[in-house]
Structures are given as structure tokens and as C-alpha cells.
C-alpha positions, 0 to 999 in steps of 0.5 A: 129686284129681289135677292135670289137667295132669300127674296129680300130687297136689293139696293145698288151700292159700292162695295169692297170685293175680296178674293182669295186664291191660295196665299194670294188675297186681293181687295177691290174697292168701290165695286158696283154691286146689288146688295140684299138688305136682308141677308147681305148677299152681293151680286155683280153684273157680268160686265163687272165680274169680267173686270174683277177677274182682270184684277185677280189676274194682275192686269192692274197695278194696286193703288195701295198695299195694306198689312193685315194681321192673320189669326189661327182660330183652330190653333188657339182652340187647341192651345186652350184645350190643352190648358184644362 
């Protein structure tokens, strides 16, 4: 099978799917996907996509919670530009 974006070869892999909705972020590990070996684009079957949407709608309990540091690139660049 070929990548629909770049024409590269795709391989079946287990990936981590990330989802953002406003201030809500979720990660779903070990998701079956087809990943392009050239551009890295991930595609999911309709069945897998339906299951992923259930995670986004809080239909499952998370297996773990992690703390993630958040940085603001624009704020840092503004701070650097005022130093000059």
C-alpha cells in the first residue's frame, strides 16, 4: 500500500495517538496504524477511528496519568527580542 500524501510505502505499526480539544489532551497508546516510511503520516482504519473517538468522549478510564511540562515559544521569542 502507498501513502495517500506522498506515495511512500506504509507499514503496519502500533503508535501513540494524541488528541487535543481546547485544554483537554489525551494519549492513546498501542493503536494499530499504517505509517508512511517516507513522511511519517499515520492512517487508521474506520473501525480504529471509531474506537479512538470513544477515548476522546471519556468512555474509558485511563490506565495512567502523566505530567507534561508546557512551554510557550512565542512568549520566549518576545522576551528575547526585548533584551536586544
